[in-house]
Rosetta silent file (secondary structure, phi, psi, omega in degrees, C-alpha in Angstrom):
SEQUENCE: MKGENAAVASTKVNASSKMSEFFRHGSVEERRAVYLMAANVAINEQKDVIRSVKSGEFLITKRK
SCORE:     score description
SCORE:     0.000 S_00000001
   1 L     0.000  -51.412 -178.568  -16.415  -16.350  -14.884 S_00000001
   2 H   -63.945  -38.811  179.086  -16.551  -15.898  -11.142 S_00000001
   3 H   -66.895  -35.232  178.286  -17.887  -19.401  -10.626 S_00000001
   4 H   -63.955  -41.599  179.463  -15.155  -20.885  -12.791 S_00000001
   5 H   -65.565  -38.668  178.112  -12.396  -19.347  -10.678 S_00000001
   6 H   -64.710  -40.011 -179.079  -14.041  -20.695   -7.481 S_00000001
   7 H   -66.413  -41.813  178.710  -14.252  -24.168   -9.004 S_00000001
   8 H   -65.815  -40.319 -176.338  -10.597  -24.165  -10.007 S_00000001
   9 H   -69.778  -32.174 -177.925   -9.543  -22.852   -6.632 S_00000001
  10 H   -74.803  -24.271 -179.440  -11.538  -25.549   -4.751 S_00000001
  11 H   -96.150   -4.498 -178.404   -9.876  -28.347   -6.720 S_00000001
  12 L   -71.958  131.383  179.471   -6.356  -26.940   -6.462 S_00000001
  13 L   -92.126  129.876  177.480   -4.035  -29.084   -4.324 S_00000001
  14 L   -74.829  118.782  177.520   -1.785  -27.174   -1.977 S_00000001
  15 L   -86.167  139.861  178.779    1.782  -28.169   -2.709 S_00000001
  16 L  -114.560  156.204  179.848    4.189  -28.217    0.207 S_00000001
  17 L   -75.175  166.527  176.929    7.955  -27.879    0.131 S_00000001
  18 H   -64.300  -33.453 -179.295   10.289  -30.728    0.835 S_00000001
  19 H   -69.287  -40.222  179.487   11.285  -29.023    4.090 S_00000001
  20 H   -68.579  -34.108  173.861    7.698  -28.770    5.351 S_00000001
  21 H   -61.262  -42.569  179.461    7.176  -32.445    4.416 S_00000001
  22 H   -59.945  -45.839 -176.887   10.295  -33.321    6.395 S_00000001
  23 H   -74.437  -20.207  177.455    9.079  -31.498    9.460 S_00000001
  24 H   -80.560  -33.565 -172.922    5.632  -33.023    9.126 S_00000001
  25 H  -118.345   -7.976 -177.895    6.848  -36.620    8.774 S_00000001
  26 L   -72.699  160.414  179.617   10.428  -36.679   10.143 S_00000001
  27 L   -75.133  162.160 -179.445   11.261  -38.278   13.463 S_00000001
  28 H   -60.680  -40.485  179.515   11.726  -36.121   16.591 S_00000001
  29 H   -63.702  -41.098  179.844   15.466  -36.836   16.538 S_00000001
  30 H   -66.089  -46.302  179.647   15.823  -35.803   12.909 S_00000001
  31 H   -62.718  -40.010  179.733   13.840  -32.569   13.484 S_00000001
  32 H   -66.131  -39.415 -178.145   15.854  -31.779   16.624 S_00000001
  33 H   -68.803  -41.950  178.678   19.138  -32.282   14.782 S_00000001
  34 H   -64.580  -44.144 -179.992   18.105  -30.043   11.870 S_00000001
  35 H   -61.380  -43.469 -178.735   16.899  -27.345   14.247 S_00000001
  36 H   -65.462  -40.815  179.378   20.065  -27.508   16.339 S_00000001
  37 H   -63.341  -44.377  178.350   22.265  -27.254   13.187 S_00000001
  38 H   -61.946  -41.362  178.146   20.311  -24.232   11.926 S_00000001
  39 H   -64.509  -42.393 -179.232   20.511  -22.556   15.371 S_00000001
  40 H   -66.193  -39.655  175.279   24.236  -23.143   15.572 S_00000001
  41 H   -60.134  -48.274 -179.898   24.797  -21.628   12.118 S_00000001
  42 H   -60.468  -42.590  179.252   22.765  -18.535   13.116 S_00000001
  43 H   -64.697  -43.802  178.308   24.664  -18.188   16.359 S_00000001
  44 H   -63.963  -37.730  178.050   28.021  -18.467   14.637 S_00000001
  45 H   -65.391  -41.760  176.787   27.019  -15.878   12.021 S_00000001
  46 H   -63.183  -40.260  179.899   25.989  -13.466   14.840 S_00000001
  47 H   -64.444  -40.368  177.988   29.280  -14.040   16.616 S_00000001
  48 H   -59.927  -42.990  179.989   31.163  -13.250   13.327 S_00000001
  49 H   -63.773  -43.195  179.338   29.224  -10.006   12.988 S_00000001
  50 H   -62.973  -43.015  177.029   29.963   -9.028   16.568 S_00000001
  51 H   -60.274  -42.697 -178.824   33.667   -9.802   16.121 S_00000001
  52 H   -68.208  -36.573  177.645   33.850   -7.732   12.944 S_00000001
  53 H   -67.586  -42.347 -179.635   32.142   -4.762   14.601 S_00000001
  54 H   -65.944  -33.753 -177.778   34.480   -4.964   17.644 S_00000001
  55 H   -85.320  -10.084  174.906   37.539   -5.112   15.391 S_00000001
  56 L    89.363    4.440 -177.803   36.310   -2.136   13.381 S_00000001
  57 L   -92.415  -10.336  176.908   36.170   -3.812   10.048 S_00000001
  58 L     4.644   73.556  175.931   32.325   -3.956    9.799 S_00000001
  59 L  -112.825  127.283  178.626   31.957   -5.275    6.271 S_00000001
  60 L  -100.522  120.420  177.540   28.633   -6.779    5.284 S_00000001
  61 L  -125.501  149.356  176.292   28.835   -9.483    2.584 S_00000001
  62 L   -84.829  131.356  176.725   26.173  -11.779    1.267 S_00000001
  63 L   -92.621  146.133  179.341   26.781  -15.439    1.876 S_00000001
  64 L  -106.801    0.000    0.000   25.771  -17.938   -0.763 S_00000001
């Protein structure tokens, strides 16, 4: 039993996500553009939270 699990584990191929494949094989320009876009989205979301706290409306909603 124990040996069977080890054999199965040793032959299992690690699947990677499409995003990790992109960052592994994408060009520097493409990776930089994706990183910059994600960073800008995060910064804008933080600014929205700060604005809502300053205005006193502090409502937390989940974005889809």
